VEXDREN-2710 file (C-alpha; in Angstrom, 1 decimal):
% VEXDREN-2710
k/r/px/py/pz
1/MET/-33.1/58.9/-77.8
2/HIS/-34.1/56.6/-80.8
3/SER/-31.7/53.8/-82.0
4/LEU/-32.2/51.4/-84.8
5/SER/-29.9/49.3/-83.8
6/LYS/-31.2/48.9/-80.2
7/ILE/-34.7/48.0/-82.0
8/LEU/-33.1/45.6/-84.0
9/SER/-31.3/43.8/-81.5
10/PHE/-34.4/43.1/-79.2
11/PRO/-35.8/40.3/-81.7
12/LEU/-32.1/38.9/-81.8
13/ILE/-32.2/38.7/-78.1
14/ILE/-35.4/36.9/-77.4
15/LEU/-34.6/34.8/-80.4
16/ALA/-31.3/33.8/-78.8
17/ILE/-33.2/32.9/-75.5
18/LEU/-35.7/31.0/-76.9
19/ILE/-33.1/29.1/-79.0
20/TYR/-30.9/28.4/-75.8
21/PHE/-33.7/27.1/-73.8
22/TRP/-35.7/25.3/-76.1
23/GLY/-33.8/24.6/-79.0
24/SER/-32.7/21.2/-79.6
25/LYS/-29.2/20.2/-78.0
26/ASP/-27.9/18.4/-81.4
27/SER/-28.4/21.6/-83.1
28/LEU/-28.0/24.3/-80.5
29/SER/-24.4/25.6/-81.1
30/VAL/-25.7/26.1/-84.6
31/TRP/-28.7/28.1/-84.6
32/PHE/-27.7/29.7/-81.3
33/ALA/-24.7/31.4/-83.1
34/LEU/-26.4/33.0/-85.7
35/PRO/-28.4/35.4/-83.5
36/VAL/-25.3/36.2/-81.6
37/LEU/-23.2/36.7/-84.6
38/LEU/-25.9/39.3/-86.1
39/LEU/-25.9/40.9/-82.7
40/VAL/-22.2/41.3/-82.6
41/VAL/-22.7/43.1/-86.2
42/LEU/-25.3/45.5/-84.7
43/TYR/-22.9/46.4/-82.0
44/VAL/-20.1/46.9/-84.3
45/PHE/-21.8/49.0/-86.8
46/GLN/-23.9/50.6/-84.3
47/GLY/-23.2/54.1/-84.9
48/PRO/-23.8/53.8/-89.0
49/ILE/-26.8/51.7/-88.6
50/ASP/-28.4/54.4/-85.8
51/TYR/-27.1/57.2/-88.4
52/TRP/-28.8/55.7/-91.4
53/GLY/-32.0/55.0/-89.2
54/MET/-31.9/58.7/-88.0
55/MET/-31.8/60.1/-91.5
56/HIS/-34.7/58.0/-93.1
57/PHE/-36.8/57.8/-89.9
58/PRO/-35.9/61.3/-88.0
59/PRO/-38.0/62.2/-84.9
60/LYS/-41.5/63.9/-85.3
61/PHE/-40.9/67.9/-85.2
62/ASP/-42.0/69.5/-82.4
63/SER/-44.2/72.5/-83.2
64/LYS/-43.4/74.5/-79.7
65/ILE/-39.9/74.5/-81.3
66/LEU/-40.6/75.7/-84.7
67/GLU/-42.7/78.6/-82.7
68/TRP/-39.1/79.3/-80.9
69/LEU/-37.1/79.1/-84.0
70/ASN/-39.4/81.7/-85.5
71/GLY/-39.8/84.2/-82.8
72/ASN/-36.0/83.6/-81.4
73/PHE/-33.5/82.3/-84.1
74/PRO/-33.5/85.1/-87.1
75/PRO/-31.2/82.5/-89.3
76/PHE/-34.0/80.0/-89.5
77/ALA/-36.6/82.5/-90.8
78/ALA/-33.8/83.8/-93.2
79/LEU/-33.5/80.2/-94.9
80/SER/-36.0/79.2/-97.7
81/ASN/-39.0/76.6/-97.2
82/ASP/-36.9/73.8/-98.5
83/SER/-33.7/75.0/-96.2
84/GLN/-36.0/75.3/-93.2
85/GLU/-37.6/71.5/-93.6
86/ILE/-33.6/70.5/-93.9
87/PHE/-32.8/72.4/-90.4
88/LYS/-36.1/71.1/-88.9
89/LYS/-34.9/67.7/-89.8
90/ARG/-31.3/67.9/-88.8
91/LEU/-32.0/69.8/-85.5
92/MET/-34.5/67.1/-84.4
93/ILE/-32.0/64.1/-85.3
94/TYR/-29.2/66.1/-83.5
95/MET/-31.4/66.8/-80.4
96/ASP/-32.1/63.2/-80.4
97/SER/-28.6/61.8/-80.8
98/ARG/-26.6/64.1/-78.3
99/LEU/-26.8/64.1/-74.5
100/PHE/-27.9/67.1/-72.9
101/GLN/-28.0/67.5/-69.3
102/THR/-28.3/70.2/-66.3
103/VAL/-25.1/70.0/-63.8
104/GLY/-25.4/71.2/-60.2
105/ALA/-28.3/71.1/-57.6
106/GLU/-30.7/70.9/-60.6
107/MET/-28.9/68.2/-62.0
108/GLY/-31.5/66.6/-64.6
109/GLU/-33.1/66.4/-68.0
110/VAL/-33.2/69.6/-70.2
111/PRO/-36.1/71.0/-71.7
112/ALA/-36.7/70.7/-75.2
113/ASP/-36.8/74.3/-76.1
114/ILE/-33.5/74.8/-74.2
115/LYS/-32.2/71.9/-76.1
116/ALA/-33.4/73.3/-79.4
117/MET/-32.0/76.7/-78.4
118/VAL/-28.4/75.0/-77.9
119/ALA/-28.9/73.0/-80.8
120/ALA/-29.5/75.2/-83.4
121/HIS/-26.6/77.5/-83.2
122/GLY/-24.5/74.2/-83.9
123/ILE/-26.9/73.0/-86.8
124/MET/-26.8/76.7/-88.6
125/MET/-22.7/76.5/-88.1
126/GLY/-22.7/73.2/-89.6
127/PHE/-25.9/73.8/-92.2
128/TYR/-23.7/72.7/-95.1
129/LYS/-21.9/70.0/-93.9
130/ASP/-22.5/66.2/-94.2
131/ASP/-21.2/65.5/-90.7
132/ILE/-24.6/67.3/-88.9
133/LEU/-23.5/65.5/-85.8
134/ILE/-20.4/67.6/-85.5
135/GLY/-17.7/64.9/-84.9
136/ASP/-17.9/62.8/-81.7
137/PHE/-19.1/66.0/-79.5
138/ASP/-21.9/64.1/-78.0
139/ARG/-22.7/65.6/-74.8
140/ILE/-24.0/69.1/-73.9
141/TYR/-23.8/70.0/-70.3
142/LEU/-25.8/73.2/-69.1
143/TYR/-24.7/74.9/-65.7
144/LYS/-27.7/77.3/-64.4
145/HIS/-24.6/80.2/-63.9
146/PRO/-20.6/80.4/-64.4
147/PHE/-18.9/77.5/-63.2
148/PRO/-15.2/76.3/-62.9
149/THR/-13.9/72.7/-63.7
150/PRO/-10.7/70.7/-63.6
151/ASP/-9.3/71.9/-66.9
152/LYS/-10.2/75.6/-65.8
153/PRO/-10.8/76.1/-62.1
154/TYR/-12.0/79.4/-62.3
155/LEU/-15.6/80.6/-63.1
156/HIS/-16.2/80.8/-67.0
157/THR/-19.3/80.4/-69.2
158/VAL/-18.0/78.1/-72.0
159/GLU/-15.9/75.6/-72.5
160/THR/-15.3/72.9/-75.3
161/ASN/-13.7/70.0/-74.3
162/THR/-12.1/68.3/-77.5
163/GLU/-10.5/65.6/-75.5
164/ASP/-13.8/64.3/-74.3
165/GLY/-16.0/65.6/-76.8
166/VAL/-18.2/67.9/-74.8
167/PHE/-19.6/71.1/-74.7
168/ILE/-20.4/73.0/-71.5
169/PHE/-22.4/76.3/-71.0
170/SER/-23.9/78.6/-68.6
171/LEU/-27.3/78.6/-69.3
172/GLU/-27.8/82.3/-67.9
173/GLN/-25.5/83.6/-70.2
174/ALA/-26.5/81.4/-73.3
175/ILE/-30.0/82.8/-72.6
176/ASN/-29.0/86.3/-72.5
177/CYS/-27.1/86.1/-75.4
178/VAL/-30.3/84.7/-77.5
179/VAL/-32.4/87.3/-76.1
180/ARG/-30.3/90.4/-76.3
181/PRO/-27.3/89.9/-78.7
182/ASP/-26.6/93.3/-78.7
183/MET/-25.5/93.1/-75.6
184/PHE/-24.4/89.7/-74.7
185/TYR/-21.5/88.0/-76.8
186/ASN/-22.9/84.7/-78.1
187/ILE/-21.3/81.6/-76.2
188/LEU/-23.2/79.2/-77.8
189/TYR/-21.6/80.0/-81.4
190/HIS/-18.4/80.7/-79.8
191/GLY/-18.4/77.0/-78.1
192/TYR/-19.3/75.4/-81.2
193/ALA/-16.8/77.3/-82.9
194/LEU/-14.1/75.9/-81.0
195/ALA/-15.4/72.6/-81.9
196/PHE/-15.5/73.2/-86.0
197/ILE/-11.9/75.0/-85.2
198/TYR/-10.7/71.5/-84.0
199/LEU/-12.6/69.7/-86.6
200/TYR/-11.2/71.8/-89.5
201/ASN/-8.0/73.4/-88.2
202/ASP/-6.2/73.2/-91.4
203/LYS/-8.6/75.3/-92.9
204/PHE/-8.5/78.4/-90.7
205/SER/-5.4/79.6/-92.1
206/ALA/-6.6/83.5/-92.4
207/ASP/-4.8/86.1/-89.9
208/PHE/-7.8/87.1/-87.8
209/GLU/-6.4/88.6/-85.0
210/ASN/-5.3/91.8/-87.0
211/TYR/-8.9/92.5/-87.5
212/THR/-10.4/92.0/-84.1
213/GLN/-10.8/95.4/-83.0
214/GLU/-12.3/96.3/-86.0
215/ILE/-14.9/93.8/-85.8
216/LEU/-15.3/94.7/-81.9
217/ALA/-16.1/98.2/-82.9
218/ALA/-18.5/97.4/-85.8
219/THR/-20.4/95.3/-83.3
220/GLY/-20.2/97.7/-80.1
221/PHE/-18.2/95.1/-78.1
222/THR/-15.0/95.8/-76.6
223/LYS/-12.4/93.1/-75.3
224/GLU/-13.2/93.4/-72.0
225/ILE/-16.6/92.8/-72.0
226/ILE/-16.3/89.6/-74.3
227/CYS/-13.7/88.7/-71.8
228/THR/-16.0/89.6/-68.6
229/GLN/-18.9/87.3/-70.1
230/LEU/-17.0/84.2/-71.2
231/GLY/-14.8/84.6/-67.6
232/GLU/-11.8/84.3/-69.5
233/SER/-8.4/86.8/-69.5
234/GLU/-7.4/86.2/-73.3
235/ILE/-9.6/86.0/-76.5
236/ASP/-9.8/83.2/-78.9
237/HIS/-9.5/85.1/-82.1
238/LYS/-10.6/82.4/-84.4
239/ALA/-13.6/81.6/-82.4
240/LEU/-14.5/85.2/-81.9
241/HIS/-14.4/86.0/-85.5
242/ILE/-16.5/83.0/-86.5
243/ALA/-19.4/83.6/-83.7
244/PHE/-19.5/87.5/-85.0
245/TYR/-19.8/85.9/-88.6
246/PHE/-23.0/84.0/-87.6
247/SER/-24.3/86.2/-84.5
248/HIS/-23.6/89.4/-86.8
249/HIS/-23.5/88.2/-90.2
250/ASP/-24.4/91.6/-92.0
251/VAL/-22.1/93.9/-89.9
252/TYR/-19.3/91.3/-90.4
253/SER/-19.6/90.9/-94.2
254/SER/-19.9/94.8/-94.4
255/THR/-17.0/95.4/-92.4
256/LEU/-14.4/92.6/-93.3
257/PRO/-15.8/91.6/-96.7
258/GLU/-12.7/89.4/-97.6
259/LEU/-12.7/87.4/-94.3
260/SER/-16.4/87.1/-94.7
261/LYS/-15.9/85.6/-98.2
262/PHE/-13.1/83.2/-96.5
263/LEU/-15.2/81.8/-93.8
264/ASP/-18.0/81.6/-96.5
265/GLY/-15.8/79.0/-98.4
266/ILE/-15.2/77.0/-94.7
267/PHE/-18.7/76.7/-93.7
268/LYS/-21.0/76.9/-97.0
269/ASN/-18.8/74.0/-98.7
END
């Protein structure tokens, strides 16, 4: 991950070392304090400094990721050229600013295309928001298959831990929902939806549950199928509606126009 604060701190550390070992003893305390004070400032304001740096000097966009977006992520293709440039910039910043890690026997780095697959869903959901990093949710863990956790000691495919700021996904289900959206419920949108519900809880005041069966029928899913794919016994109705609003937007807007406008007011403002 790129960090402007770390880049700026390096010469200050070198300067402090030089002053300490070769500076005059009479003036050591005065001159040594200056780089140390600046280092403290960099540490305290690390977040805003790094964010400014990323916004003005974003990582270089990978052409292979653009190929993936054009071929596998229809919402990206639907954007205007200017919006696509904004999306690409935000995607690279998000991928560079958040920790992605596989969990289990294959624990290690996550390939760039997999990072892009996961991150693109969060970027699309928050495309009209200023907070492009989605609050303090700074870690994304990927299991190969459904997984248990201390909070949910049973096999499930998605978890959003609001206390620790963590997303956990089953990579198998995540790939399936991107490749076959007609057969697999989108757990990536579901996981990010739970984060947005947490961050903007006061805005989600609509009665979603009474319209769940209607959108399920329109999309061809059933509660049983979704619960099975999530590994849960019950559905979070808000997250489900948000997920379908993004994954099946045309169907959602034609089936539930009032709720679609309601969600427009949240995600497009």
